N, CA, C and O atoms as CSV, one atom per row, in Angstrom:
chain,resi,resn,atom,element,x,y,z
A,1,MET,N,N,-70.181,40.487,77.742
A,1,MET,CA,C,-69.614,40.060,79.014
A,1,MET,C,C,-68.127,39.765,78.818
A,1,MET,O,O,-67.742,39.021,77.916
A,2,THR,N,N,-67.321,40.344,79.657
A,2,THR,CA,C,-65.880,40.129,79.564
A,2,THR,C,C,-65.365,39.510,80.855
A,2,THR,O,O,-66.054,39.474,81.874
A,3,ASN,N,N,-64.149,39.033,80.780
A,3,ASN,CA,C,-63.490,38.467,81.950
A,3,ASN,C,C,-62.931,39.590,82.815
A,3,ASN,O,O,-62.554,40.640,82.295
A,4,PRO,N,N,-62.873,39.385,84.122
A,4,PRO,CA,C,-62.226,40.392,84.978
A,4,PRO,C,C,-60.725,40.405,84.695
A,4,PRO,O,O,-60.189,39.430,84.168
A,5,PRO,N,N,-60.050,41.484,85.035
A,5,PRO,CA,C,-58.598,41.530,84.834
A,5,PRO,C,C,-57.929,40.371,85.560
A,5,PRO,O,O,-58.337,39.993,86.658
A,6,VAL,N,N,-56.904,39.817,84.939
A,6,VAL,CA,C,-56.191,38.712,85.564
A,6,VAL,C,C,-55.191,39.245,86.576
A,6,VAL,O,O,-54.686,40.360,86.446
A,7,ASP,N,N,-54.914,38.425,87.589
A,7,ASP,CA,C,-53.928,38.762,88.602
A,7,ASP,C,C,-52.579,38.292,88.067
A,7,ASP,O,O,-52.358,37.089,87.924
A,8,LEU,N,N,-51.689,39.212,87.774
A,8,LEU,CA,C,-50.426,38.891,87.107
A,8,LEU,C,C,-49.229,39.189,87.994
A,8,LEU,O,O,-49.273,40.068,88.854
A,9,VAL,N,N,-48.166,38.444,87.767
A,9,VAL,CA,C,-46.880,38.714,88.395
A,9,VAL,C,C,-45.949,39.151,87.269
A,9,VAL,O,O,-45.718,38.404,86.318
A,10,TRP,N,N,-45.422,40.357,87.382
A,10,TRP,CA,C,-44.541,40.922,86.366
A,10,TRP,C,C,-43.097,40.803,86.820
A,10,TRP,O,O,-42.786,41.074,87.980
A,11,THR,N,N,-42.209,40.399,85.913
A,11,THR,CA,C,-40.778,40.366,86.213
A,11,THR,C,C,-40.073,41.364,85.309
A,11,THR,O,O,-40.421,41.515,84.138
A,12,ASP,N,N,-39.087,42.036,85.860
A,12,ASP,CA,C,-38.310,43.027,85.118
A,12,ASP,C,C,-37.148,42.306,84.451
A,12,ASP,O,O,-36.270,41.765,85.125
A,13,GLU,N,N,-37.150,42.303,83.116
A,13,GLU,CA,C,-36.102,41.604,82.371
A,13,GLU,C,C,-35.748,42.390,81.119
A,13,GLU,O,O,-36.614,42.687,80.296
A,14,GLN,N,N,-34.482,42.723,80.980
A,14,GLN,CA,C,-33.967,43.431,79.811
A,14,GLN,C,C,-34.738,44.726,79.530
A,14,GLN,O,O,-34.965,45.072,78.371
A,15,GLY,N,N,-35.137,45.435,80.578
A,15,GLY,CA,C,-35.843,46.690,80.408
A,15,GLY,C,C,-37.323,46.550,80.116
A,15,GLY,O,O,-37.995,47.540,79.828
A,16,LEU,N,N,-37.843,45.322,80.188
A,16,LEU,CA,C,-39.262,45.051,79.970
A,16,LEU,C,C,-39.861,44.479,81.240
A,16,LEU,O,O,-39.153,43.911,82.071
A,17,TYR,N,N,-41.153,44.630,81.384
A,17,TYR,CA,C,-41.878,43.907,82.424
A,17,TYR,C,C,-42.590,42.759,81.730
A,17,TYR,O,O,-43.443,42.981,80.870
A,18,LEU,N,N,-42.243,41.523,82.102
A,18,LEU,CA,C,-42.781,40.336,81.444
A,18,LEU,C,C,-43.733,39.588,82.361
A,18,LEU,O,O,-43.557,39.560,83.579
A,19,THR,N,N,-44.755,38.978,81.746
A,19,THR,CA,C,-45.673,38.117,82.463
A,19,THR,C,C,-46.167,37.052,81.502
A,19,THR,O,O,-46.042,37.203,80.287
A,20,GLU,N,N,-46.723,35.982,82.036
A,20,GLU,CA,C,-47.259,34.912,81.194
A,20,GLU,C,C,-48.672,34.586,81.642
A,20,GLU,O,O,-48.970,34.532,82.836
A,21,HIS,N,N,-49.542,34.367,80.652
A,21,HIS,CA,C,-50.922,33.983,80.925
A,21,HIS,C,C,-51.423,33.158,79.752
A,21,HIS,O,O,-51.273,33.563,78.599
A,22,ASP,N,N,-52.017,32.007,80.036
A,22,ASP,CA,C,-52.554,31.111,78.997
A,22,ASP,C,C,-51.537,30.835,77.891
A,22,ASP,O,O,-51.852,30.955,76.707
A,23,ASP,N,N,-50.337,30.471,78.275
A,23,ASP,CA,C,-49.263,30.100,77.342
A,23,ASP,C,C,-48.815,31.235,76.414
A,23,ASP,O,O,-48.209,30.980,75.373
A,24,THR,N,N,-49.107,32.470,76.785
A,24,THR,CA,C,-48.637,33.624,76.022
A,24,THR,C,C,-47.787,34.488,76.936
A,24,THR,O,O,-48.178,34.789,78.063
A,25,VAL,N,N,-46.627,34.885,76.443
A,25,VAL,CA,C,-45.769,35.800,77.189
A,25,VAL,C,C,-46.086,37.213,76.712
A,25,VAL,O,O,-46.115,37.489,75.512
A,26,TRP,N,N,-46.320,38.092,77.666
A,26,TRP,CA,C,-46.653,39.487,77.397
A,26,TRP,C,C,-45.550,40.372,77.950
A,26,TRP,O,O,-44.905,40.029,78.941
A,27,ALA,N,N,-45.338,41.501,77.313
A,27,ALA,CA,C,-44.297,42.436,77.740
A,27,ALA,C,C,-44.856,43.855,77.801
A,27,ALA,O,O,-45.495,44.325,76.860
A,28,LEU,N,N,-44.606,44.521,78.912
A,28,LEU,CA,C,-44.867,45.952,79.032
A,28,LEU,C,C,-43.553,46.652,78.730
A,28,LEU,O,O,-42.523,46.343,79.331
A,29,ALA,N,N,-43.590,47.588,77.807
A,29,ALA,CA,C,-42.380,48.299,77.425
A,29,ALA,C,C,-42.679,49.786,77.323
A,29,ALA,O,O,-43.760,50.193,76.898
A,30,ALA,N,N,-41.714,50.575,77.715
A,30,ALA,CA,C,-41.819,52.024,77.548
A,30,ALA,C,C,-40.874,52.417,76.421
A,30,ALA,O,O,-39.659,52.258,76.536
A,31,HIS,N,N,-41.438,52.932,75.330
A,31,HIS,CA,C,-40.618,53.333,74.193
A,31,HIS,C,C,-41.327,54.408,73.387
A,31,HIS,O,O,-42.541,54.587,73.492
A,32,SER,N,N,-40.557,55.113,72.589
A,32,SER,CA,C,-41.142,56.133,71.722
A,32,SER,C,C,-41.760,55.450,70.508
A,32,SER,O,O,-41.444,54.302,70.198
A,33,VAL,N,N,-42.635,56.164,69.834
A,33,VAL,CA,C,-43.329,55.617,68.662
A,33,VAL,C,C,-43.311,56.634,67.541
A,33,VAL,O,O,-43.207,57.839,67.775
A,34,HIS,N,N,-43.413,56.136,66.326
A,34,HIS,CA,C,-43.497,57.019,65.168
A,34,HIS,C,C,-44.946,57.409,64.950
A,34,HIS,O,O,-45.818,56.543,64.886
A,35,ARG,N,N,-45.208,58.676,64.837
A,35,ARG,CA,C,-46.570,59.196,64.709
A,35,ARG,C,C,-46.827,59.775,63.323
A,35,ARG,O,O,-47.377,60.869,63.198
A,36,GLY,N,N,-46.439,59.055,62.296
A,36,GLY,CA,C,-46.709,59.508,60.939
A,36,GLY,C,C,-45.979,60.796,60.609
A,36,GLY,O,O,-44.777,60.912,60.849
A,37,LYS,N,N,-46.697,61.757,60.063
A,37,LYS,CA,C,-46.098,63.016,59.616
A,37,LYS,C,C,-45.496,63.824,60.755
A,37,LYS,O,O,-44.573,64.609,60.537
A,38,SER,N,N,-46.004,63.643,61.963
A,38,SER,CA,C,-45.482,64.422,63.092
A,38,SER,C,C,-44.170,63.870,63.635
A,38,SER,O,O,-43.557,64.495,64.499
A,39,GLY,N,N,-43.732,62.731,63.156
A,39,GLY,CA,C,-42.447,62.168,63.566
A,39,GLY,C,C,-42.550,61.314,64.823
A,39,GLY,O,O,-43.621,60.805,65.156
A,40,TRP,N,N,-41.439,61.165,65.508
A,40,TRP,CA,C,-41.364,60.322,66.694
A,40,TRP,C,C,-41.882,61.048,67.927
A,40,TRP,O,O,-41.717,62.261,68.060
A,41,SER,N,N,-42.508,60.297,68.829
A,41,SER,CA,C,-42.940,60.885,70.094
A,41,SER,C,C,-41.703,61.298,70.885
A,41,SER,O,O,-40.650,60.669,70.780
A,42,GLY,N,N,-41.836,62.339,71.659
A,42,GLY,CA,C,-40.703,62.855,72.403
A,42,GLY,C,C,-40.429,62.122,73.693
A,42,GLY,O,O,-39.384,62.330,74.309
A,43,THR,N,N,-41.340,61.270,74.115
A,43,THR,CA,C,-41.181,60.548,75.377
A,43,THR,C,C,-41.478,59.068,75.174
A,43,THR,O,O,-42.138,58.684,74.208
A,44,ASP,N,N,-40.995,58.256,76.078
A,44,ASP,CA,C,-41.277,56.824,76.048
A,44,ASP,C,C,-42.634,56.570,76.692
A,44,ASP,O,O,-42.845,56.890,77.862
A,45,GLU,N,N,-43.545,55.998,75.927
A,45,GLU,CA,C,-44.900,55.734,76.393
A,45,GLU,C,C,-45.078,54.233,76.609
A,45,GLU,O,O,-44.390,53.430,75.980
A,46,TRP,N,N,-46.003,53.852,77.498
A,46,TRP,CA,C,-46.208,52.446,77.831
A,46,TRP,C,C,-46.999,51.727,76.743
A,46,TRP,O,O,-48.043,52.198,76.290
A,47,HIS,N,N,-46.465,50.562,76.335
A,47,HIS,CA,C,-47.093,49.718,75.326
A,47,HIS,C,C,-47.124,48.278,75.826
A,47,HIS,O,O,-46.260,47.857,76.595
A,48,LEU,N,N,-48.132,47.528,75.379
A,48,LEU,CA,C,-48.235,46.095,75.679
A,48,LEU,C,C,-47.939,45.320,74.403
A,48,LEU,O,O,-48.504,45.599,73.345
A,49,HIS,N,N,-47.044,44.343,74.520
A,49,HIS,CA,C,-46.638,43.523,73.374
A,49,HIS,C,C,-46.792,42.044,73.713
A,49,HIS,O,O,-46.678,41.642,74.871
A,50,ARG,N,N,-47.048,41.254,72.697
A,50,ARG,CA,C,-46.909,39.809,72.828
A,50,ARG,C,C,-45.467,39.480,72.469
A,50,ARG,O,O,-44.933,39.985,71.481
A,51,ALA,N,N,-44.845,38.636,73.274
A,51,ALA,CA,C,-43.482,38.194,72.993
A,51,ALA,C,C,-43.567,36.890,72.207
A,51,ALA,O,O,-44.306,35.978,72.579
A,52,TYR,N,N,-42.819,36.811,71.137
A,52,TYR,CA,C,-42.878,35.653,70.249
A,52,TYR,C,C,-41.522,34.991,70.109
A,52,TYR,O,O,-40.481,35.646,70.155
A,53,ALA,N,N,-41.557,33.675,69.935
A,53,ALA,CA,C,-40.339,32.942,69.586
A,53,ALA,C,C,-40.202,32.873,68.064
A,53,ALA,O,O,-39.097,32.710,67.545
A,54,ASP,N,N,-41.325,32.998,67.347
A,54,ASP,CA,C,-41.343,32.887,65.893
A,54,ASP,C,C,-40.961,34.218,65.253
A,54,ASP,O,O,-41.704,35.192,65.381
A,55,PRO,N,N,-39.827,34.282,64.572
A,55,PRO,CA,C,-39.372,35.543,63.974
A,55,PRO,C,C,-40.338,36.124,62.931
A,55,PRO,O,O,-40.275,37.319,62.645
A,56,ALA,N,N,-41.212,35.318,62.369
A,56,ALA,CA,C,-42.153,35.811,61.355
A,56,ALA,C,C,-43.157,36.806,61.939
A,56,ALA,O,O,-43.730,37.601,61.194
A,57,ASN,N,N,-43.380,36.779,63.239
A,57,ASN,CA,C,-44.360,37.655,63.880
A,57,ASN,C,C,-43.739,38.853,64.587
A,57,ASN,O,O,-44.431,39.586,65.294
A,58,VAL,N,N,-42.454,39.053,64.403
A,58,VAL,CA,C,-41.735,40.072,65.160
A,58,VAL,C,C,-41.908,41.455,64.530
A,58,VAL,O,O,-41.701,41.639,63.330
A,59,GLY,N,N,-42.294,42.429,65.374
A,59,GLY,CA,C,-42.344,43.824,64.945
A,59,GLY,C,C,-41.049,44.536,65.285
A,59,GLY,O,O,-40.606,45.414,64.545
A,60,TRP,N,N,-40.441,44.162,66.398
A,60,TRP,CA,C,-39.157,44.695,66.822
A,60,TRP,C,C,-38.612,43.807,67.922
A,60,TRP,O,O,-39.326,42.953,68.448
A,61,THR,N,N,-37.348,44.005,68.272
A,61,THR,CA,C,-36.702,43.200,69.304
A,61,THR,C,C,-36.192,44.114,70.401
A,61,THR,O,O,-35.537,45.122,70.136
A,62,ALA,N,N,-36.500,43.750,71.634
A,62,ALA,CA,C,-36.011,44.473,72.803
A,62,ALA,C,C,-34.958,43.597,73.458
A,62,ALA,O,O,-35.284,42.570,74.054
A,63,GLY,N,N,-33.712,43.992,73.353
A,63,GLY,CA,C,-32.639,43.128,73.840
A,63,GLY,C,C,-32.606,41.874,72.994
A,63,GLY,O,O,-32.331,41.928,71.795
A,64,THR,N,N,-32.889,40.740,73.624
A,64,THR,CA,C,-32.955,39.479,72.882
A,64,THR,C,C,-34.392,38.963,72.780
A,64,THR,O,O,-34.613,37.830,72.351
A,65,ILE,N,N,-35.361,39.782,73.170
A,65,ILE,CA,C,-36.761,39.334,73.208
A,65,ILE,C,C,-37.522,39.886,72.006
A,65,ILE,O,O,-37.715,41.097,71.894
A,66,PRO,N,N,-37.957,38.993,71.100
A,66,PRO,CA,C,-38.736,39.451,69.943
A,66,PRO,C,C,-40.177,39.759,70.353
A,66,PRO,O,O,-40.804,38.985,71.076
A,67,LEU,N,N,-40.696,40.904,69.880
A,67,LEU,CA,C,-42.028,41.371,70.263
A,67,LEU,C,C,-42.863,41.700,69.025
A,67,LEU,O,O,-42.332,42.009,67.959
A,68,ASP,N,N,-44.190,41.625,69.197
A,68,ASP,CA,C,-45.063,42.086,68.120
A,68,ASP,C,C,-45.095,43.613,68.116
A,68,ASP,O,O,-44.373,44.247,68.885
A,69,HIS,N,N,-45.920,44.206,67.263
A,69,HIS,CA,C,-45.952,45.665,67.136
A,69,HIS,C,C,-46.555,46.356,68.364
A,69,HIS,O,O,-46.251,47.520,68.622
A,70,GLY,N,N,-47.386,45.669,69.108
A,70,GLY,CA,C,-47.870,46.177,70.382
A,70,GLY,C,C,-49.027,47.157,70.287
A,70,GLY,O,O,-49.492,47.512,69.204
A,71,ARG,N,N,-49.466,47.576,71.449
A,71,ARG,CA,C,-50.616,48.474,71.583
A,71,ARG,C,C,-50.289,49.522,72.638
A,71,ARG,O,O,-49.797,49.195,73.718
A,72,TRP,N,N,-50.566,50.788,72.316
A,72,TRP,CA,C,-50.328,51.878,73.252
A,72,TRP,C,C,-51.284,51.740,74.432
A,72,TRP,O,O,-52.471,51.466,74.252
A,73,LEU,N,N,-50.754,51.934,75.647
A,73,LEU,CA,C,-51.581,51.824,76.844
A,73,LEU,C,C,-51.803,53.161,77.530
A,73,LEU,O,O,-52.941,53.560,77.776
A,74,THR,N,N,-50.712,53.853,77.838
A,74,THR,CA,C,-50.853,55.086,78.614
A,74,THR,C,C,-49.605,55.944,78.477
A,74,THR,O,O,-48.615,55.553,77.860
A,75,HIS,N,N,-49.686,57.107,79.064
A,75,HIS,CA,C,-48.623,58.101,78.992
A,75,HIS,C,C,-47.342,57.619,79.663
A,75,HIS,O,O,-47.356,56.624,80.388
A,76,PRO,N,N,-46.236,58.320,79.424
A,76,PRO,CA,C,-44.934,57.865,79.916
A,76,PRO,C,C,-44.744,58.035,81.415
A,76,PRO,O,O,-45.533,58.681,82.106
A,77,GLY,N,N,-43.675,57.433,81.880
A,77,GLY,CA,C,-43.220,57.640,83.253
A,77,GLY,C,C,-43.615,56.513,84.196
A,77,GLY,O,O,-44.619,55.826,84.008
A,78,ARG,N,N,-42.783,56.355,85.217
A,78,ARG,CA,C,-43.041,55.323,86.229
A,78,ARG,C,C,-44.344,55.604,86.972
A,78,ARG,O,O,-44.976,54.680,87.486
A,79,ARG,N,N,-44.746,56.861,87.033
A,79,ARG,CA,C,-45.996,57.193,87.731
A,79,ARG,C,C,-47.197,56.565,87.021
A,79,ARG,O,O,-48.248,56.381,87.635
A,80,ASN,N,N,-47.054,56.239,85.750
A,80,ASN,CA,C,-48.145,55.618,84.988
A,80,ASN,C,C,-47.995,54.106,84.845
A,80,ASN,O,O,-48.808,53.468,84.177
A,81,LEU,N,N,-46.967,53.526,85.463
A,81,LEU,CA,C,-46.756,52.087,85.362
A,81,LEU,C,C,-47.918,51.299,85.964
A,81,LEU,O,O,-48.349,50.305,85.379
A,82,ALA,N,N,-48.430,51.718,87.112
A,82,ALA,CA,C,-49.558,51.000,87.733
A,82,ALA,C,C,-50.776,51.024,86.810
A,82,ALA,O,O,-51.469,50.016,86.671
A,83,ARG,N,N,-51.037,52.166,86.180
A,83,ARG,CA,C,-52.162,52.269,85.239
A,83,ARG,C,C,-51.925,51.381,84.026
A,83,ARG,O,O,-52.855,50.732,83.548
A,84,ALA,N,N,-50.700,51.342,83.522
A,84,ALA,CA,C,-50.372,50.468,82.388
A,84,ALA,C,C,-50.620,49.006,82.754
A,84,ALA,O,O,-51.167,48.248,81.952
A,85,LYS,N,N,-50.221,48.609,83.959
A,85,LYS,CA,C,-50.436,47.226,84.395
A,85,LYS,C,C,-51.921,46.915,84.541
A,85,LYS,O,O,-52.349,45.801,84.238
A,86,GLN,N,N,-52.712,47.883,85.001
A,86,GLN,CA,C,-54.153,47.690,85.153
A,86,GLN,C,C,-54.809,47.472,83.787
A,86,GLN,O,O,-55.610,46.551,83.625
A,87,ILE,N,N,-54.478,48.303,82.819
A,87,ILE,CA,C,-55.031,48.158,81.475
A,87,ILE,C,C,-54.553,46.855,80.853
A,87,ILE,O,O,-55.336,46.145,80.222
A,88,ALA,N,N,-53.273,46.533,81.025
A,88,ALA,CA,C,-52.710,45.298,80.483
A,88,ALA,C,C,-53.410,44.068,81.054
A,88,ALA,O,O,-53.683,43.118,80.321
A,89,ALA,N,N,-53.700,44.077,82.346
A,89,ALA,CA,C,-54.370,42.930,82.979
A,89,ALA,C,C,-55.732,42.681,82.349
A,89,ALA,O,O,-56.142,41.532,82.189
A,90,TRP,N,N,-56.434,43.749,81.992
A,90,TRP,CA,C,-57.739,43.580,81.345
A,90,TRP,C,C,-57.571,43.055,79.925
A,90,TRP,O,O,-58.295,42.150,79.511
A,91,ILE,N,N,-56.618,43.617,79.171
A,91,ILE,CA,C,-56.379,43.153,77.797
A,91,ILE,C,C,-55.965,41.693,77.787
A,91,ILE,O,O,-56.450,40.918,76.962
A,92,ILE,N,N,-55.076,41.309,78.690
A,92,ILE,CA,C,-54.594,39.920,78.742
A,92,ILE,C,C,-55.728,38.959,79.087
A,92,ILE,O,O,-55.743,37.828,78.601
A,93,ALA,N,N,-56.671,39.388,79.911
A,93,ALA,CA,C,-57.827,38.550,80.254
A,93,ALA,C,C,-58.841,38.481,79.109
A,93,ALA,O,O,-59.652,37.558,79.046
A,94,ASN,N,N,-58.788,39.461,78.206
A,94,ASN,CA,C,-59.780,39.573,77.128
A,94,ASN,C,C,-59.110,39.910,75.792
A,94,ASN,O,O,-59.485,40.896,75.158
A,95,PRO,N,N,-58.130,39.117,75.350
A,95,PRO,CA,C,-57.358,39.523,74.167
A,95,PRO,C,C,-58.185,39.623,72.883
A,95,PRO,O,O,-57.986,40.551,72.099
A,96,ASP,N,N,-59.092,38.705,72.659
A,96,ASP,CA,C,-59.896,38.746,71.432
A,96,ASP,C,C,-60.844,39.934,71.438
A,96,ASP,O,O,-61.012,40.603,70.418
A,97,THR,N,N,-61.463,40.197,72.579
A,97,THR,CA,C,-62.347,41.350,72.709
A,97,THR,C,C,-61.552,42.637,72.529
A,97,THR,O,O,-61.991,43.541,71.818
A,98,ALA,N,N,-60.393,42.729,73.165
A,98,ALA,CA,C,-59.565,43.931,73.077
A,98,ALA,C,C,-59.117,44.207,71.639
A,98,ALA,O,O,-58.993,45.365,71.238
A,99,ASP,N,N,-58.876,43.148,70.865
A,99,ASP,CA,C,-58.450,43.335,69.473
A,99,ASP,C,C,-59.502,44.066,68.644
A,99,ASP,O,O,-59.173,44.684,67.632
A,100,ARG,N,N,-60.751,43.999,69.060
A,100,ARG,CA,C,-61.845,44.632,68.319
A,100,ARG,C,C,-62.251,45.988,68.893
A,100,ARG,O,O,-63.191,46.613,68.402
A,101,MET,N,N,-61.552,46.444,69.923
A,101,MET,CA,C,-61.953,47.665,70.623
A,101,MET,C,C,-60.979,48.807,70.367
A,101,MET,O,O,-59.798,48.606,70.084
A,102,MET,N,N,-61.524,50.007,70.479
A,102,MET,CA,C,-60.707,51.219,70.439
A,102,MET,C,C,-60.076,51.423,71.822
A,102,MET,O,O,-60.543,50.867,72.817
A,103,HIS,N,N,-59.015,52.223,71.866
A,103,HIS,CA,C,-58.299,52.436,73.117
A,103,HIS,C,C,-59.216,52.948,74.235
A,103,HIS,O,O,-59.173,52.432,75.352
A,104,HIS,N,N,-60.033,53.942,73.947
A,104,HIS,CA,C,-60.884,54.518,74.997
A,104,HIS,C,C,-61.887,53.496,75.534
A,104,HIS,O,O,-62.266,53.566,76.703
A,105,GLU,N,N,-62.321,52.553,74.702
A,105,GLU,CA,C,-63.232,51.511,75.165
A,105,GLU,C,C,-62.530,50.549,76.121
A,105,GLU,O,O,-63.109,50.114,77.116
A,106,ILE,N,N,-61.280,50.224,75.807
A,106,ILE,CA,C,-60.491,49.344,76.672
A,106,ILE,C,C,-60.238,50.016,78.017
A,106,ILE,O,O,-60.398,49.397,79.068
A,107,VAL,N,N,-59.847,51.272,77.978
A,107,VAL,CA,C,-59.576,52.009,79.229
A,107,VAL,C,C,-60.830,52.054,80.086
A,107,VAL,O,O,-60.758,51.871,81.301
A,108,GLN,N,N,-61.981,52.297,79.466
A,108,GLN,CA,C,-63.233,52.331,80.205
A,108,GLN,C,C,-63.546,50.964,80.805
A,108,GLN,O,O,-63.920,50.872,81.974
A,109,ALA,N,N,-63.397,49.913,80.023
A,109,ALA,CA,C,-63.666,48.557,80.523
A,109,ALA,C,C,-62.694,48.173,81.630
A,109,ALA,O,O,-63.096,47.592,82.638
A,110,ALA,N,N,-61.429,48.493,81.447
A,110,ALA,CA,C,-60.412,48.166,82.464
A,110,ALA,C,C,-60.683,48.914,83.764
A,110,ALA,O,O,-60.489,48.364,84.848
A,111,GLY,N,N,-61.122,50.147,83.666
A,111,GLY,CA,C,-61.428,50.943,84.856
A,111,GLY,C,C,-62.652,50.443,85.588
A,111,GLY,O,O,-62.700,50.481,86.817
A,112,GLU,N,N,-63.650,49.971,84.842
A,112,GLU,CA,C,-64.884,49.483,85.454
A,112,GLU,C,C,-64.705,48.138,86.124
A,112,GLU,O,O,-65.349,47.857,87.135
A,113,GLU,N,N,-63.833,47.299,85.570
A,113,GLU,CA,C,-63.691,45.941,86.094
A,113,GLU,C,C,-62.511,45.768,87.032
A,113,GLU,O,O,-62.365,44.719,87.659
A,114,ALA,N,N,-61.671,46.783,87.133
A,114,ALA,CA,C,-60.506,46.661,88.002
A,114,ALA,C,C,-60.876,46.864,89.464
A,114,ALA,O,O,-60.009,46.795,90.335
């Protein structure tokens, strides 16, 4: 049993969409990623990150906002922003469960409960 997706308000700041839930700041970011031997992705894809004040947990910094390494959500482009927010709302409502799930399981759960 999981929680339904949370109702979030996103603010656009420094090229990120930020929201807060249960004392955690989350960031939606569109950026390219390194794909091992195949190199960098050619497009900016949507990722969900936890924003941290503690530099020890930082995977990278967007502007002045330190972020963890994040999780891929969906394909690039503004047309996929609504889908990224839908998946993010489910992950934010169920962070511990999401940490144990594969991407396709999260997408399925987010689609069923949204």
